C-alpha positions in Angstrom: 17.3 31.2 23.1 20.6 29.5 22.6 21.5 30.2 18.9 22.8 26.9 17.4 25.1 26.0 15.1 23.6 24.2 11.6 25.2 21.0 11.4 26.9 19.9 8.0 23.8 17.8 7.3 21.3 21.3 7.7 24.4 23.6 6.5 24.0 21.1 2.9 20.3 21.6 2.8 20.6 25.2 3.5 22.8 25.7 1.1 21.4 23.9 -1.6 17.5 24.8 -1.2 16.3 27.3 1.4 19.0 30.3 0.8 17.8 32.6 -1.3 20.7 33.4 -4.8 22.6 36.6 -4.3 25.4 37.6 -6.5 26.7 40.3 -4.6 27.4 38.0 -1.6 31.1 35.9 -1.7 31.3 32.8 -2.2 29.9 30.4 0.6 32.9 28.1 2.3 30.3 25.2 2.2 29.3 25.7 -1.3 31.6 27.1 -3.3 28.0 29.0 -5.1 26.4 32.9 -3.5 23.6 32.9 -2.3 22.0 34.6 1.0 23.9 34.0 4.6 21.9 32.6 7.4 21.4 35.4 9.7 19.9 37.0 6.0 17.5 34.1 5.6 16.1 34.0 9.1 16.1 37.7 9.0 13.6 37.9 6.0 11.7 34.2 7.3 11.0 36.0 10.6 9.2 39.5 8.9 11.1 41.8 10.8 9.5 40.3 14.1 12.8 40.2 16.6 10.8 37.4 18.7 9.9 35.7 15.6 13.4 35.6 15.0 14.9 33.9 17.6 13.0 31.7 18.1 13.7 30.6 14.4 17.4 31.3 14.6 17.5 29.1 18.2 16.2 26.0 15.9 13.1 25.7 18.4 10.3 26.2 15.4 10.5 26.2 12.1 7.3 26.8 10.0 7.1 24.5 6.3 9.4 24.7 3.9 7.8 26.7 1.5 7.6 29.7 3.8 11.6 29.3 3.9 12.1 29.1 0.8 10.0 31.7 -0.5 8.8 34.6 2.6 10.4 37.7 1.5 9.8 37.4 -1.7 7.3 36.4 -4.6 5.9 33.2 -3.8 3.2 30.5 -1.6 4.1 30.2 1.9 1.8 27.0 2.2 2.7 23.5 2.0 -0.6 21.7 1.4 -3.3 22.2 -0.9 -6.1 20.6 -1.5 -8.4 20.3 -5.0 -11.7 18.6 -5.3 -12.1 17.1 -9.1 -15.2 17.3 -11.0 -16.7 15.2 -13.2 -16.4 17.7 -16.3 -13.4 18.7 -18.8 -13.3 21.9 -17.3 -13.0 21.1 -13.7 -10.1 18.9 -14.6 -7.9 21.0 -16.6 -8.9 23.4 -14.5 -7.6 21.5 -11.2 -4.4 21.3 -13.7 -3.7 24.5 -13.7 -3.9 25.3 -10.4 -2.0 22.4 -9.6 0.7 23.7 -11.7 0.7 27.1 -10.0 0.7 25.3 -6.5 3.4 23.1 -7.4 5.9 26.1 -9.2 6.4 27.3 -5.7 7.1 24.2 -3.6 3.1 23.3 -2.5 2.0 19.5 -2.0 -1.6 19.1 -3.6 -4.0 16.4 -2.6 -6.7 15.4 -4.8 -10.4 14.1 -4.4 -11.2 11.7 -8.1 -14.1 9.8 -6.4 -17.0 12.6 -8.3 -14.6 11.5 -12.0 -17.0 8.6 -13.6 -15.0 5.1 -14.5 -13.5 4.5 -17.4 -15.4 3.8 -20.3 -18.3 5.5 -19.3 -20.2 6.9 -22.0 -19.5 10.8 -22.3 -23.0 11.7 -23.7 -22.2 15.4 -25.1 -19.5 13.8 -27.1 -20.3 10.6 -27.4 -17.1 9.0 -26.4 -16.1 7.5 -23.3 -14.3 8.4 -19.6 -10.6 8.5 -19.2 -11.1 7.3 -15.6 -9.6 8.6 -12.2 -6.4 6.4 -13.2 -5.7 8.6 -16.5 -6.7 11.7 -14.6 -3.9 10.6 -12.3 -1.2 10.6 -15.3 -2.3 13.9 -16.2 -1.7 15.2 -13.2 1.3 13.5 -12.9 3.2 14.5 -16.1 2.1 18.1 -14.5 4.1 17.8 -11.8 7.4 16.0 -13.2 7.5 19.3 -16.0 7.1 21.9 -13.2 10.5 22.3 -11.8 9.0 23.5 -8.1 11.3 26.6 -8.2 14.2 24.7 -8.6 13.4 23.7 -4.6 12.3 20.3 -4.6 10.4 17.5 -6.8 6.6 17.1 -6.7 4.4 15.9 -4.1 0.9 14.6 -4.7 -1.5 12.5 -3.4 -4.6 11.5 -4.9 -7.8 9.5 -3.1 -10.7 7.7 -4.7 -13.3 6.5 -2.6 -13.5 2.7 -1.6 -17.8 2.6 -3.8 -15.7 3.9 -6.8 -16.3 1.1 -9.5 -12.7 2.0 -10.6 -11.0 1.5 -7.4 -9.3 -1.8 -8.2 -8.1 -0.6 -10.9 -7.1 2.3 -8.6 -5.5 0.3 -5.6 -3.1 -1.3 -8.7 -2.6 2.2 -10.1 1.2 1.8 -8.7 2.2 -1.8 -8.4 5.1 -1.2 -10.9 7.7 1.1 -9.1 8.6 4.1 -10.8 5.1 4.8 -12.1 3.2 8.1 -10.5 5.8 8.2 -8.3 4.7 11.3 -7.4 1.8 10.7 -6.3 0.8 8.7 -2.7 -2.5 7.3 -3.1 -5.2 6.6 -0.2 -8.4 5.2 -0.4 -11.2 7.0 1.5 -12.7 3.7 3.8 -15.9 4.2 5.1 -17.3 3.0 8.1 -19.7 0.7 6.9 -16.6 -0.5 4.7 -14.4 -1.1 7.9 -17.5 -2.8 9.4 -17.8 -5.1 6.8 -14.4 -6.2 6.6 -14.5 -6.7 10.2 -17.1 -9.3 9.8 -15.0 -10.5 7.0 -18.8 -9.2 5.2 -18.8 -8.6 1.2 -15.9 -6.0 0.6 -13.4 -8.1 2.0 -11.7 -9.1 -0.8 -11.2 -5.3 -2.0 -9.7 -4.9 1.4 -6.9 -8.0 0.8 -6.3 -6.1 -2.3 -5.2 -3.2 -0.8 -3.6 -5.4 1.9 -1.9 -7.2 -0.5 -0.5 -3.5 -2.6 0.2 -1.8 0.6 2.5 -5.5 2.1 4.0 -4.9 -1.5 4.8 -1.5 -2.0 3.7 1.1 0.8 0.4 2.1 -1.3 -2.6 2.1 -1.0 -3.2 3.4 2.4 -6.5 4.1 4.3 -8.2 7.8 4.8 -10.9 7.1 7.2 -13.4 9.6 5.6 -16.4 9.1 7.9 -13.9 9.1 11.3 -12.6 12.6 9.3 -15.8 14.3 9.5 -16.8 13.9 12.8 -14.3 16.3 13.8 -14.8 18.6 10.5 -14.9 22.2 12.1 -17.2 23.4 9.8 -19.3 20.8 8.2 -21.5 23.7 7.0 -18.7 24.4 4.4 -18.5 20.7 2.9 -16.8 17.5 3.6 -13.6 16.6 4.6 -13.2 14.6 0.8 -9.5 14.5 1.1 -6.2 15.1 2.6 -2.5 17.0 1.7 0.6 14.3 0.0 1.4 13.7 3.5 -2.4 12.8 4.8 -2.1 15.1 8.0 -4.4 17.9 6.9 -7.6 17.4 5.9 -9.0 19.7 3.9 -11.6 21.3 1.7 -12.1 22.3 -1.4 -9.6 24.4 -2.7 -8.0 25.1 0.9 -4.5 25.5 2.0 -2.5 25.3 5.4 0.4 26.5 6.6 2.3 24.8 8.6 4.6 24.8 11.3 6.7 22.4 14.2 8.1 22.6 17.2 11.5 20.5 18.1 10.4 19.3 21.4 14.0 17.8 21.8 15.0 21.6 22.7 12.5 21.4 25.5 14.2 18.5 27.7 15.5 19.9 31.1 19.2 18.6 31.8 19.7 15.2 33.5 16.5 13.6 32.4 13.7 16.0 34.6 11.2 16.3 31.9 10.1 19.3 30.1 10.7 22.5 30.1 7.1 23.6 30.4 7.1 27.5 31.0 9.3 27.9 27.7 7.4 25.5 25.5 4.2 27.4 26.4 6.2 30.7 25.5 7.1 29.3 22.4 3.8 27.7 21.6 2.1 31.4 21.8 4.5 32.7 19.7 4.5 29.5 17.1 0.8 29.9 16.6 0.5 33.7 16.4 3.7 33.0 13.8 1.8 30.9 11.7 -1.9 33.1 11.6 0.3 36.2 10.3 1.5 33.9 7.5 -1.8 33.4 6.2 -2.1 37.0 5.8 1.6 37.5 4.2 0.6 34.2 1.9 1.3 34.8 -1.5 -2.2 32.6 -3.1 -1.9 31.0 -7.0 -5.2 31.8 -7.3 -8.2 33.4 -5.7 -10.3 30.5 -5.0 -7.7 29.2 -2.4 -7.3 33.1 -1.4 -11.4 32.7 -0.5 -11.0 29.3 1.0 -7.9 29.5 3.0 -8.7 33.1 4.3 -12.6 31.7 5.1 -11.2 29.1 7.9 -7.7 30.4 8.3 -6.3 26.8 9.3 -3.3 26.6 10.9 -0.8 23.7 12.1 0.9 23.2 14.6 3.1 20.7 15.4 5.7 19.2 16.3 9.1 17.0 15.0 12.6 15.7 17.8 9.8 13.5 19.3 12.4 10.7 19.8 15.0 12.1 20.5 13.4 14.2 23.6 12.2 10.1 25.1 16.2 9.8 24.1 17.0 12.4 26.4 14.5 11.5 28.7 15.9 7.9 28.7 12.3 6.3 28.5 11.8 3.8 25.6 9.5 4.6 22.1 8.3 1.6 22.7 6.6 1.9 25.7 3.1 2.9 27.6 5.2 5.6 29.3 5.9 7.1 26.1 2.8 7.1 24.8 0.8 8.4 27.7 3.7 11.7 27.7 2.9 11.9 24.2 -0.8 12.4 24.7 -0.2 14.8 28.0 2.2 16.5 25.4 0.5 17.4 22.7 -3.0 18.2 25.2 -0.4 21.1 26.2 0.1 21.9 23.2 -3.5 22.1 21.4 -4.6 24.0 24.8 -1.8 26.7 24.3 -1.8 27.0 20.9 -6.0 27.5 21.1 -5.3 30.0 24.1 -3.2 32.1 21.4 -6.0 32.0 18.7 -8.4 33.1 21.3 -6.1 36.1 22.2 -5.5 37.0 18.6 -9.3 36.5 17.9 -9.4 39.3 20.3 -6.7 41.3 18.9 -7.3 41.1 15.5 -11.0 39.8 14.7 -12.5 36.2 13.6 -12.5 34.5 10.7 -15.3 34.5 8.1 -16.2 30.8 8.6 -17.1 31.3 12.5 -17.1 34.5 15.1 -16.4 32.6 18.2 -12.4 31.3 15.8 -9.9 33.4 14.8 -8.5 29.9 13.0 -11.0 27.1 13.2 -8.2 24.7 13.5 -4.9 25.4 15.3 -2.8 21.6 15.3 -1.6 19.3 13.1 1.1 16.7 13.0 3.7 16.9 10.0 6.1 14.5 8.7 9.1 17.1 8.8 12.0 15.4 6.4 13.7 18.6 5.4 13.3 21.5 7.8 14.3 18.5 10.8 17.2 17.7 9.1 17.8 22.0 9.5 17.2 21.3 12.4 19.2 18.9 13.5 16.6 16.5 15.2 14.0 13.6 14.2 11.6 13.3 12.3 7.7 14.4 12.9 6.7 11.9 16.1 8.9 9.1 14.3 11.1 6.4 15.8 15.1 6.8 15.3 15.2 5.3 11.5 18.8 4.0 12.8 21.8 5.1 14.9 23.4 5.0 11.6 22.6 6.5 8.0 22.0 8.0 4.5 19.2 10.4 4.1 19.0 11.2 -0.1 17.5 14.1 -1.4 15.4 14.7 -4.1 18.5 15.5 -6.3 20.7 12.5 -5.1 22.3 14.4 -2.7 23.8 12.3 0.3 23.3 13.5 4.3 25.2 11.5 6.6 23.3 11.1 9.7 24.3 9.8 13.1 22.6 9.1 16.3 23.7 9.4 19.7 22.6 9.2 23.0 25.7 8.2 25.9 25.2 5.3 27.8 21.5 5.2 26.5 21.0 3.4 23.2 17.4 4.2 21.6 16.0 1.2 19.2 15.3 2.3 15.6 11.8 1.9 13.4 12.7 -1.2 12.2 13.2 -2.7 16.1 10.2 -1.1 17.5 6.8 -3.2 16.9 4.0 -1.6 14.1 1.4 -1.8 17.5 4.0 0.8 18.9 4.3 3.5 15.7 0.4 3.1 15.8 -0.2 3.9 19.5 2.2 6.8 18.9 -0.3 8.4 16.0 -3.3 7.4 18.0 -1.8 9.3 21.6 -0.9 12.3 19.4 -4.3 12.0 17.3 -6.4 12.6 20.6 -5.1 16.1 20.8 -4.7 17.2 17.1 -7.2 19.2 15.5 -6.3 17.5 11.9 -4.8 14.6 11.6 -0.9 12.9 12.1 1.9 11.7 9.3 3.2 8.6 10.6 4.7 5.5 9.0 3.9 2.8 10.8 7.6 0.9 9.5 7.5 -3.1 9.5 10.4 -5.5 8.8 10.8 -7.1 5.8 9.8 -10.5 6.8 6.0 -8.9 8.2 3.6 -10.6 6.1 0.0 -9.3 4.6 -1.2 -10.3 7.6 0.4 -8.0 9.7 -1.0 -5.4 7.5 -3.9 -6.2 7.9 -4.0 -6.4 11.7 -2.4 -2.4 11.6 -5.2 -1.6 9.3 -7.9 -2.4 11.5 -6.3 -1.3 14.9 -5.5 2.2 13.4 -8.9 2.3 12.5 -10.1 0.9 16.0 -7.9 3.5 17.5 -10.1 6.1 15.9 -6.7 7.3 13.7 -8.0 9.3 10.4 -5.7 7.6 8.1 -2.9 4.6 8.0 -0.2 3.9 5.6 3.0 1.4 6.5 5.8 0.5 4.4 7.6 -3.0 4.8 11.3 -2.4 4.9 13.1 -3.1 1.2 9.1 -3.3 -0.3 10.7 -0.4 -2.7 14.2 -0.4 -4.8 14.4 3.6 -3.8 14.4 4.1 -0.3 14.6 8.4 1.1 16.9 6.9 4.0 19.7 3.9 4.1 21.3 2.0 7.2 25.6 2.0 6.1 24.8 -1.7 5.4 28.4 -1.7 4.2 30.5 -0.2 6.5 28.7 -2.6 9.1 29.5 -6.1 7.5 32.2 -8.0 8.9 34.4 -11.0 7.3 38.0 -11.3 7.1 40.3 -9.9 4.9 38.3 -7.1 4.3 39.8 -3.1 4.3 37.5 -1.0 6.1 36.8 2.4 5.9 36.8 5.2 8.4 33.6 6.0 9.6 34.4 9.7 9.1 36.0 9.5 5.8 36.7 11.8 2.4 34.7 11.3 -0.5 33.6 12.5 -3.6 30.5 13.4 -5.7 29.3 13.1 -9.4 26.6 14.0 -11.3 26.3 12.0 -14.4 24.0 12.4 -17.5 24.0 8.8 -19.9 21.4 9.1 -22.6 18.5 9.9 -21.1 19.3 8.8 -17.1 20.8 11.3 -15.1 22.4 10.5 -11.6 24.3 10.5 -8.8 28.2 8.9 -8.0 29.1 8.9 -4.2 32.8 7.7 -3.5 34.4 7.1 -0.4 38.1 6.9 -0.1 40.4 5.5 1.7 42.8 7.5 3.9 45.6 6.8 0.9 42.8 8.7 -1.4 41.9 5.0 -3.3 38.0 4.5 -4.2 36.7 1.7 -1.0 33.1 2.4 -1.4 30.6 2.8 -4.2 27.1 4.6 -3.9 25.1 5.4 -6.9 21.8 7.0 -7.8 18.9 7.2 -10.6 17.4 9.9 -10.3 13.8 8.9 -11.7 14.6 5.6 -12.5 12.1 2.8 -12.2 13.2 -0.6 -10.5 15.0 -2.1 -13.5 17.9 1.0 -13.3 17.4 1.3 -9.8 17.9 -2.0 -8.8 20.6 -2.0 -11.3 22.8 0.4 -10.2 22.4 -1.0 -6.1 24.0 -4.5 -6.9 26.8 -2.9 -8.9 27.5 -0.5 -6.4 27.5 -3.2 -3.2 29.1 -5.7 -5.4 31.4 -3.0 -6.5 32.2 -1.4 -2.6 32.5 -5.0 -1.6 35.4 -5.9 -4.6 36.9 -3.1 -3.5 37.6 -3.8 -0.1 38.5 -7.5 -0.5 41.7 -5.8 -2.6 40.3 -6.1 -6.1 42.3 -3.6 -7.9 39.8 -1.3 -9.6 41.9 -1.7 -13.0 40.7 -5.0 -13.0 37.7 -4.0 -13.0 37.3 -1.5 -15.2 39.4 -3.7 -17.2 35.8 -6.1 -17.6 33.2 -3.1 -17.3 34.9 -0.3 -19.7 33.3 -1.2 -23.2 30.1 -3.3 -21.9 27.1 -2.2 -24.6 23.4 -1.5 -23.5 21.1 1.5 -23.1 21.1 4.3 -22.0 24.3 5.0 -23.6 25.3 7.9 -25.7 26.6 11.5 -25.1 26.8 12.6 -21.7 28.0 15.9 -20.4 31.4 15.1 -19.4 34.5 16.4 -21.1 36.3 13.9 -20.1 34.0 11.3 -21.1 32.0 12.6 -24.0 30.5 9.6 -24.8 29.6 5.9 -23.6 28.7 2.6 -24.2 26.3 1.7 -21.3 26.0 3.1 -17.9 28.6 0.7 -16.3 31.3 1.7 -18.6 30.8 5.4 -17.8 30.9 4.5 -14.1 34.1 2.5 -14.3 35.4 4.6 -16.6 35.0 8.0 -14.5 36.2 6.2 -11.6 39.5 5.4 -12.3 39.5 9.1 -14.2 39.6 10.3 -10.6 40.5 7.2 -8.4 43.4 6.7 -10.0 44.7 9.2 -12.1 44.7 7.3 -15.4 43.1 8.4 -18.9 40.0 7.0 -19.6 40.2 4.9 -22.7 39.7 7.1 -26.2 36.4 6.3 -27.9 36.7 7.0 -31.3 32.4 5.9 -32.2 30.0 6.4 -30.2 28.0 3.2 -31.2 25.0 5.8 -32.5 24.7 6.5 -36.3 24.3 9.3 -38.5 20.7 10.3 -38.8 21.4 12.0 -42.4 23.1 8.8 -43.8 23.5 6.5 -41.4 26.4 5.7 -40.5 29.0 5.6 -37.3 29.4 8.9 -35.3 32.5 9.6 -34.1 34.0 11.8 -31.5 36.1 14.3 -32.8 37.3 17.9 -32.0 34.9 17.7 -28.8 32.0 17.4 -31.4 30.4 14.2 -33.0 31.0 13.7 -36.5 29.6 11.5 -39.1 32.4 9.1 -40.1 31.8 9.0 -43.8 32.0 12.8 -43.7 28.4 13.9 -45.0 28.1 16.5 -43.6 26.3 16.2 -40.5 27.8 17.4 -37.0 26.2 17.9 -33.3 27.5 21.1 -32.9 
């Protein structure tokens, strides 16, 4: 195995999220912080096993992020958890408690809300009225926003409601406004009967049309084909698979967790486009299966019910990433029958070898308590691998390439430039591939996957509601366990953004280099925080602006996007920065007030702050002094002024901020 140096994006992610802080170490040359080395991380995550370490450090296989975060310390190693919420206050609150403990360490949580009575239903014990599933979602959303998840990543949750629930229409439209319940994905548990009614234009068609309308509008809800999933339930005597984890790839029993890991298929393509190195792949599958089984025993379980449920079945989720890279290296178009046939063959090989490895563990270590004939009731799963694929410098999960030149944004706004090149072979990107082939790939991998497949069916902005309807029906007909669509541009905020500005061509425009210098700045204005990225021309002057608001709704995010695009175009057409500053400095609207920037301590608006900051950093000019902040003294009502590093009442009534 070859030790691979991290890419620039990989190094950023490792420094920011995975490498443990260690004040005994010297400053990192990449980020300036004191933390463990990458070698130390692999020592920690490999549990002292040399074979595991070689596999991990070669980026042939990586476990899910919580294992990378928390191995060697206190914290869960599992990524996926699922809880059933019973129809009583004790259960609602207890699930909230368990969810908080899980998310504290970076785990994601799925909820089945189908047992909750509808909004307004009478409560006999208190003579009150039930709040309903959507109100419970808002409660769990508030918990997710409160939990810092150990400073690793923002909360990820899934809510699933049965198609027959009286509140299903309210649930379907619960994420109509962008920014509401944004820690949640939502899915409707669609039964076989429901889908058959829809196929025959029966009485449930109106609900299905509403689901399609909302999914076309902003990507939610998806569908969870609950009866299809139940057919493949490996332990039906223990309960039903009423819901999934946040990304939908792990149908789970109540209180279960699952440990995931993914093999980087791009590392197993023979040179000269000769196919896969099956012998080496077999070895890594065997080793990765043993690794994930070790994780089950080494895991820290936040509550005893989760430990009991997980140990009972010992579910593993071995999957893949780098699939689009592997196809491109083999010069096979993603949107081809050849690619789908190969997907089926690769996943069959991985599943069979993983099952064989689990059987070997059965002989060595004994069975799980749920089934005396098996060590692990499940061994395979296809996860989205968003962050670990960045660390491994490969394409995500089984997704096609999003773009050949794009920017990936982390949850805190950190921008990761990503570029894809395979020489003379140019792969088609996600928006160029028909939604039918997205589903064909999902269905091909599902055939030999124990759990489920995380896959987003990407659609162009021109896709119609009819396309979404047909996609949902096709996924059901091909026996997928769930389906999610995303129509490009249907949300203002996206985790991935094509580099449109640098591709626009018109006369008189000054162009930035594709590999150029930029500056990054975190800002706080009032109750809004975000990140400003400024691309610089060779002479150091600004030429491109990206602005990302953290946890903001569509209004503020749309404003920031519009300002960034128009500013970039103006700078590249030669409009002087000073002229823009003179027009926009001092504009007044909320959010406004205090900042955390000593050079610009107060501001009258986001635009005022952004343009004053860019002027200060890029032109070397001092920002204009603002004596008054625009705020009022809470004691006497006079205006507040900034003096000597603090806020003071202009009437000198004695009030000050410090």
